[in-house]
N, C-alpha and C positions, 0 to 999 in steps of 0.2 A: 626034495620031499617036504611035505608040509604036514604038521600035526596041529589039530584044533583042540583046544582045551576050553570047555564051556563052564561058566560059573553062574551062580545065582545068589540072590539074597544080599546080605550085608557082609562085606569082607573087612574085618577089623583086627584080626589076630596076627601079631608079628611072627609067632611060631609057625602058624599055617603058611604065611607068606614065605618064610625061609624054606620050608619043605617044597613049596611050589617053585621057588627060584632054583632050588637044587634039581628039580625035575627038568626045568627049562634048560639049565646048564648042561645036563646030561644029553638032552635032545639036541642042543646046539653042537655039542662035540660029535654027535652022530651025523651032522650035516643037515639037520632039520631046521626049517623055518617054523616058528611056533606062532599060531594065531590064538590070541586070548579073546574069546567071545564073551563080552561083558553086557550083552543086550538084556539079560535078566538080572543084572546087578543093581540093587537099589542104592547102595552106598559103599564107599571104599575109604577107609580111614587113612590119615596121613602116615601112621606108623606102618600099616600094611603096604602102602605105596612105596615108602622108603625102603622097607625090607626087601621087597621084590624088585622094583624098578631102580630105586636109588643105588642100592648096593650092586646090582648088576651093572649099572652104568659106571660106578666107581671102579669095579674090578676089570671090566672089559672095554670101557669107553663108549662114547655116544654112537660111533659108527657101528660097532658090534650090536648095540641095542637096536639101531635102525634096521640092520640086515637080519637080525635073528627074531625079534619080537614084533608082531603086528597086533594092534588092539582094534577090535571091531565092536560096534554097537554100544560104545561107552556113552553115557550121558555127559553133558557138559560139566557137571559136578565131579564125576568120576575122572574124566579127562583132566580137569584142573588139578586134582589131587596127584595124579600121575605126573603131570608136567612139573609141579612144584617139587616133588621128590627128586626127579631127574635133575632139575636146575640146582637144587641144594647140594647134590653130590658131585656135580661136574667141577673140575678144576677151575679156579678163578680165571685163568688165562684162556679157557675154552668157552666160557659163557658168552 
């Protein structure tokens, strides 16, 4: 099963990202693949990316991230912020 979550505007709040990560974790436990539609997102802060993607990667690993979360429609700037957050939280030996 797949669940699509659509976002818009500027994503910059760590507290909001933590709530969204919790929602994704719940969906993942239910066997869902989560698509994050960022086609209407203007910007995404490093702290938001770290709280959602970085901590998810740290908790569950890069493989779980790849199989659980799919990002679509992200601009190159948004994708870069996500990539940096994931890279920062990955264990040194896995990078």
